[in-house]
N, CA, C and O atoms as a GROMACS GRO file, in nm:
protein
  312
    1UNK      N    1  11.636  10.211   2.500
    1UNK     CA    2  11.709  10.287   2.598
    1UNK      C    3  11.820  10.354   2.561
    1UNK      O    4  11.841  10.465   2.612
    2UNK      N    5  11.901  10.305   2.476
    2UNK     CA    6  12.019  10.369   2.426
    2UNK      C    7  11.979  10.499   2.354
    2UNK      O    8  12.044  10.601   2.371
    3UNK      N    9  11.874  10.494   2.274
    3UNK     CA   10  11.824  10.603   2.200
    3UNK      C   11  11.780  10.721   2.298
    3UNK      O   12  11.807  10.839   2.273
    4UNK      N   13  11.719  10.684   2.398
    4UNK     CA   14  11.667  10.790   2.498
    4UNK      C   15  11.793  10.853   2.567
    4UNK      O   16  11.796  10.973   2.592
    5UNK      N   17  11.897  10.770   2.598
    5UNK     CA   18  12.006  10.833   2.673
    5UNK      C   19  12.090  10.930   2.572
    5UNK      O   20  12.136  11.037   2.611
    6UNK      N   21  12.104  10.881   2.439
    6UNK     CA   22  12.167  10.970   2.349
    6UNK      C   23  12.098  11.097   2.332
    6UNK      O   24  12.162  11.202   2.328
    7UNK      N   25  11.958  11.091   2.321
    7UNK     CA   26  11.879  11.216   2.297
    7UNK      C   27  11.894  11.311   2.425
    7UNK      O   28  11.904  11.432   2.409
    8UNK      N   29  11.897  11.256   2.545
    8UNK     CA   30  11.912  11.339   2.660
    8UNK      C   31  12.046  11.396   2.671
    8UNK      O   32  12.060  11.507   2.721
    9UNK      N   33  12.150  11.324   2.625
    9UNK     CA   34  12.284  11.374   2.633
    9UNK      C   35  12.304  11.482   2.534
    9UNK      O   36  12.382  11.572   2.564
   10UNK      N   37  12.241  11.485   2.420
   10UNK     CA   38  12.260  11.579   2.314
   10UNK      C   39  12.192  11.706   2.370
   10UNK      O   40  12.240  11.818   2.350
   11UNK      N   41  12.080  11.684   2.439
   11UNK     CA   42  12.016  11.800   2.496
   11UNK      C   43  12.117  11.883   2.601
   11UNK      O   44  12.112  12.004   2.620
   12UNK      N   45  12.194  11.805   2.653
   12UNK     CA   46  12.294  11.858   2.751
   12UNK      C   47  12.425  11.888   2.690
   12UNK      O   48  12.526  11.894   2.760
   13UNK      N   49  12.427  11.907   2.552
   13UNK     CA   50  12.551  11.934   2.474
   13UNK      C   51  12.661  11.841   2.496
   13UNK      O   52  12.775  11.887   2.498
   14UNK      N   53  12.640  11.712   2.514
   14UNK     CA   54  12.747  11.609   2.522
   14UNK      C   55  12.752  11.536   2.387
   14UNK      O   56  12.656  11.467   2.351
   15UNK      N   57  12.858  11.551   2.316
   15UNK     CA   58  12.884  11.492   2.197
   15UNK      C   59  12.944  11.361   2.196
   15UNK      O   60  13.024  11.331   2.285
   16UNK      N   61  12.911  11.275   2.100
   16UNK     CA   62  12.968  11.139   2.102
   16UNK      C   63  13.057  11.110   1.976
   16UNK      O   64  13.032  11.161   1.867
   17UNK      N   65  13.152  11.032   1.996
   17UNK     CA   66  13.232  10.983   1.881
   17UNK      C   67  13.162  10.879   1.808
   17UNK      O   68  13.169  10.872   1.685
   18UNK      N   69  13.090  10.793   1.885
   18UNK     CA   70  13.009  10.690   1.816
   18UNK      C   71  12.890  10.667   1.909
   18UNK      O   72  12.909  10.642   2.028
   19UNK      N   73  12.765  10.675   1.857
   19UNK     CA   74  12.641  10.653   1.934
   19UNK      C   75  12.592  10.524   1.910
   19UNK      O   76  12.486  10.496   1.967
   20UNK      N   77  12.652  10.427   1.829
   20UNK     CA   78  12.602  10.293   1.800
   20UNK      C   79  12.474  10.283   1.739
   20UNK      O   80  12.404  10.183   1.754
   21UNK      N   81  12.438  10.390   1.664
   21UNK     CA   82  12.300  10.396   1.616
   21UNK      C   83  12.263  10.285   1.519
   21UNK      O   84  12.162  10.218   1.536
   22UNK      N   85  12.345  10.268   1.419
   22UNK     CA   86  12.327  10.162   1.328
   22UNK      C   87  12.357  10.009   1.374
   22UNK      O   88  12.289   9.912   1.340
   23UNK      N   89  12.462  10.004   1.451
   23UNK     CA   90  12.512   9.880   1.501
   23UNK      C   91  12.399   9.824   1.606
   23UNK      O   92  12.367   9.705   1.606
   24UNK      N   93  12.347   9.911   1.688
   24UNK     CA   94  12.234   9.881   1.780
   24UNK      C   95  12.113   9.841   1.708
   24UNK      O   96  12.052   9.741   1.746
   25UNK      N   97  12.072   9.906   1.609
   25UNK     CA   98  11.945   9.882   1.531
   25UNK      C   99  11.966   9.746   1.466
   25UNK      O  100  11.873   9.665   1.467
   26UNK      N  101  12.088   9.716   1.407
   26UNK     CA  102  12.104   9.586   1.339
   26UNK      C  103  12.097   9.477   1.445
   26UNK      O  104  12.030   9.376   1.421
   27UNK      N  105  12.163   9.490   1.562
   27UNK     CA  106  12.172   9.390   1.661
   27UNK      C  107  12.018   9.365   1.712
   27UNK      O  108  11.977   9.251   1.732
   28UNK      N  109  11.945   9.468   1.731
   28UNK     CA  110  11.810   9.452   1.788
   28UNK      C  111  11.721   9.367   1.670
   28UNK      O  112  11.646   9.277   1.707
   29UNK      N  113  11.733   9.397   1.546
   29UNK     CA  114  11.660   9.326   1.451
   29UNK      C  115  11.700   9.179   1.450
   29UNK      O  116  11.616   9.089   1.439
   30UNK      N  117  11.840   9.154   1.462
   30UNK     CA  118  11.877   9.020   1.459
   30UNK      C  119  11.820   8.947   1.582
   30UNK      O  120  11.766   8.837   1.570
   31UNK      N  121  11.832   9.007   1.692
   31UNK     CA  122  11.789   8.938   1.817
   31UNK      C  123  11.647   8.898   1.805
   31UNK      O  124  11.614   8.787   1.846
   32UNK      N  125  11.551   8.987   1.748
   32UNK     CA  126  11.421   8.957   1.733
   32UNK      C  127  11.394   8.843   1.629
   32UNK      O  128  11.305   8.760   1.646
   33UNK      N  129  11.466   8.846   1.532
   33UNK     CA  130  11.455   8.733   1.422
   33UNK      C  131  11.507   8.599   1.482
   33UNK      O  132  11.441   8.496   1.464
   34UNK      N  133  11.618   8.598   1.549
   34UNK     CA  134  11.664   8.482   1.613
   34UNK      C  135  11.575   8.416   1.713
   34UNK      O  136  11.559   8.294   1.718
   35UNK      N  137  11.515   8.505   1.795
   35UNK     CA  138  11.418   8.463   1.900
   35UNK      C  139  11.292   8.397   1.828
   35UNK      O  140  11.243   8.292   1.870
   36UNK      N  141  11.247   8.460   1.724
   36UNK     CA  142  11.128   8.428   1.655
   36UNK      C  143  11.146   8.277   1.605
   36UNK      O  144  11.058   8.192   1.617
   37UNK      N  145  11.264   8.256   1.550
   37UNK     CA  146  11.306   8.134   1.480
   37UNK      C  147  11.344   8.032   1.593
   37UNK      O  148  11.383   7.921   1.558
   38UNK      N  149  11.334   8.059   1.717
   38UNK     CA  150  11.371   7.976   1.821
   38UNK      C  151  11.512   7.932   1.831
   38UNK      O  152  11.548   7.825   1.879
   39UNK      N  153  11.593   8.027   1.780
   39UNK     CA  154  11.748   8.009   1.784
   39UNK      C  155  11.793   8.084   1.914
   39UNK      O  156  11.854   8.190   1.903
   40UNK      N  157  11.766   8.037   2.024
   40UNK     CA  158  11.778   8.109   2.146
   40UNK      C  159  11.935   8.142   2.185
   40UNK      O  160  11.966   8.243   2.248
   41UNK      N  161  12.024   8.048   2.144
   41UNK     CA  162  12.164   8.082   2.173
   41UNK      C  163  12.206   8.207   2.090
   41UNK      O  164  12.270   8.298   2.144
   42UNK      N  165  12.172   8.211   1.967
   42UNK     CA  166  12.203   8.325   1.883
   42UNK      C  167  12.135   8.462   1.936
   42UNK      O  168  12.191   8.571   1.935
   43UNK      N  169  12.007   8.438   1.981
   43UNK     CA  170  11.926   8.544   2.029
   43UNK      C  171  11.996   8.596   2.149
   43UNK      O  172  12.004   8.718   2.166
   44UNK      N  173  12.049   8.508   2.238
   44UNK     CA  174  12.114   8.548   2.365
   44UNK      C  175  12.236   8.621   2.333
   44UNK      O  176  12.272   8.712   2.407
   45UNK      N  177  12.314   8.585   2.216
   45UNK     CA  178  12.446   8.648   2.191
   45UNK      C  179  12.408   8.793   2.153
   45UNK      O  180  12.470   8.888   2.199
   46UNK      N  181  12.308   8.807   2.069
   46UNK     CA  182  12.272   8.951   2.030
   46UNK      C  183  12.222   9.035   2.151
   46UNK      O  184  12.249   9.155   2.158
   47UNK      N  185  12.152   8.971   2.245
   47UNK     CA  186  12.105   9.038   2.361
   47UNK      C  187  12.230   9.086   2.442
   47UNK      O  188  12.228   9.200   2.490
   48UNK      N  189  12.329   9.011   2.458
   48UNK     CA  190  12.462   9.040   2.526
   48UNK      C  191  12.525   9.156   2.460
   48UNK      O  192  12.578   9.245   2.528
   49UNK      N  193  12.521   9.159   2.323
   49UNK     CA  194  12.586   9.256   2.244
   49UNK      C  195  12.507   9.393   2.274
   49UNK      O  196  12.571   9.496   2.295
   50UNK      N  197  12.376   9.391   2.274
   50UNK     CA  198  12.299   9.512   2.301
   50UNK      C  199  12.320   9.564   2.441
   50UNK      O  200  12.323   9.685   2.465
   51UNK      N  201  12.335   9.464   2.538
   51UNK     CA  202  12.369   9.523   2.674
   51UNK      C  203  12.511   9.576   2.683
   51UNK      O  204  12.537   9.665   2.764
   52UNK      N  205  12.605   9.524   2.603
   52UNK     CA  206  12.734   9.584   2.613
   52UNK      C  207  12.734   9.719   2.536
   52UNK      O  208  12.806   9.808   2.581
   53UNK      N  209  12.663   9.744   2.430
   53UNK     CA  210  12.661   9.861   2.369
   53UNK      C  211  12.589   9.971   2.458
   53UNK      O  212  12.628  10.087   2.458
   54UNK      N  213  12.488   9.929   2.530
   54UNK     CA  214  12.416  10.020   2.628
   54UNK      C  215  12.522  10.057   2.738
   54UNK      O  216  12.532  10.175   2.773
   55UNK      N  217  12.599   9.961   2.792
   55UNK     CA  218  12.700   9.998   2.891
   55UNK      C  219  12.800  10.098   2.847
   55UNK      O  220  12.838  10.193   2.916
   56UNK      N  221  12.840  10.070   2.721
   56UNK     CA  222  12.941  10.161   2.664
   56UNK      C  223  12.892  10.304   2.661
   56UNK      O  224  12.966  10.396   2.697
   57UNK      N  225  12.770  10.322   2.619
   57UNK     CA  226  12.713  10.451   2.596
   57UNK      C  227  12.686  10.512   2.743
   57UNK      O  228  12.701  10.633   2.761
   58UNK      N  229  12.651  10.438   2.836
   58UNK     CA  230  12.629  10.488   2.976
   58UNK      C  231  12.762  10.529   3.032
   58UNK      O  232  12.772  10.640   3.085
   59UNK      N  233  12.864  10.451   3.023
   59UNK     CA  234  12.998  10.498   3.077
   59UNK      C  235  13.049  10.607   3.002
   59UNK      O  236  13.120  10.688   3.062
   60UNK      N  237  13.024  10.626   2.875
   60UNK     CA  238  13.064  10.734   2.798
   60UNK      C  239  13.003  10.874   2.845
   60UNK      O  240  13.070  10.978   2.851
   61UNK      N  241  12.873  10.864   2.875
   61UNK     CA  242  12.802  10.977   2.919
   61UNK      C  243  12.851  11.019   3.064
   61UNK      O  244  12.870  11.136   3.096
   62UNK      N  245  12.869  10.918   3.145
   62UNK     CA  246  12.917  10.936   3.286
   62UNK      C  247  13.053  11.006   3.286
   62UNK      O  248  13.081  11.097   3.365
   63UNK      N  249  13.138  10.957   3.191
   63UNK     CA  250  13.277  11.012   3.189
   63UNK      C  251  13.275  11.152   3.132
   63UNK      O  252  13.352  11.236   3.180
   64UNK      N  253  13.191  11.184   3.031
   64UNK     CA  254  13.189  11.323   2.980
   64UNK      C  255  13.120  11.418   3.082
   64UNK      O  256  13.155  11.535   3.095
   65UNK      N  257  13.022  11.362   3.151
   65UNK     CA  258  12.955  11.450   3.257
   65UNK      C  259  13.053  11.484   3.362
   65UNK      O  260  13.052  11.599   3.408
   66UNK      N  261  13.139  11.394   3.406
   66UNK     CA  262  13.229  11.423   3.504
   66UNK      C  263  13.336  11.519   3.462
   66UNK      O  264  13.382  11.598   3.544
   67UNK      N  265  13.378  11.514   3.333
   67UNK     CA  266  13.481  11.595   3.273
   67UNK      C  267  13.421  11.746   3.269
   67UNK      O  268  13.495  11.842   3.286
   68UNK      N  269  13.289  11.759   3.247
   68UNK     CA  270  13.230  11.882   3.229
   68UNK      C  271  13.201  11.946   3.363
   68UNK      O  272  13.204  12.069   3.371
   69UNK      N  273  13.175  11.873   3.466
   69UNK     CA  274  13.151  11.920   3.599
   69UNK      C  275  13.266  12.004   3.664
   69UNK      O  276  13.241  12.115   3.710
   70UNK      N  277  13.391  11.951   3.669
   70UNK     CA  278  13.498  12.042   3.720
   70UNK      C  279  13.526  12.167   3.641
   70UNK      O  280  13.561  12.272   3.695
   71UNK      N  281  13.507  12.151   3.503
   71UNK     CA  282  13.516  12.273   3.415
   71UNK      C  283  13.423  12.383   3.448
   71UNK      O  284  13.459  12.500   3.456
   72UNK      N  285  13.296  12.341   3.469
   72UNK     CA  286  13.192  12.436   3.508
   72UNK      C  287  13.219  12.496   3.651
   72UNK      O  288  13.199  12.616   3.670
   73UNK      N  289  13.262  12.418   3.748
   73UNK     CA  290  13.283  12.474   3.876
   73UNK      C  291  13.406  12.572   3.877
   73UNK      O  292  13.408  12.664   3.959
   74UNK      N  293  13.505  12.556   3.790
   74UNK     CA  294  13.619  12.636   3.787
   74UNK      C  295  13.576  12.762   3.713
   74UNK      O  296  13.616  12.872   3.753
   75UNK      N  297  13.498  12.752   3.610
   75UNK     CA  298  13.456  12.885   3.543
   75UNK      C  299  13.366  12.964   3.631
   75UNK      O  300  13.365  13.086   3.619
   76UNK      N  301  13.288  12.903   3.723
   76UNK     CA  302  13.206  12.982   3.804
   76UNK      C  303  13.276  13.048   3.924
   76UNK      O  304  13.233  13.149   3.980
   77UNK      N  305  13.387  12.983   3.960
   77UNK     CA  306  13.469  13.042   4.072
   77UNK      C  307  13.565  13.157   4.029
   77UNK      O  308  13.594  13.249   4.106
   78UNK      N  309  13.610  13.149   3.909
   78UNK     CA  310  13.712  13.242   3.860
   78UNK      C  311  13.657  13.334   3.770
   78UNK      O  312  13.728  13.420   3.719
   0.00000   0.00000   0.00000
């Protein structure tokens, strides 16, 4: 999900300071390994980490989209 959001945001020329590309990939691999080994508490911890990363990316996109919106409306009016 995070990858799709980043891709769409780049199409809209929204740049990121951090896309969590490597951190997200590593956490996803760890979550899968922990779940396979029936270490559910550790797997849950990685799932929470992935959800946190996704939330950060979503909030970052929302914030940057709101910053662009007033700038675009001012440039079209003046």
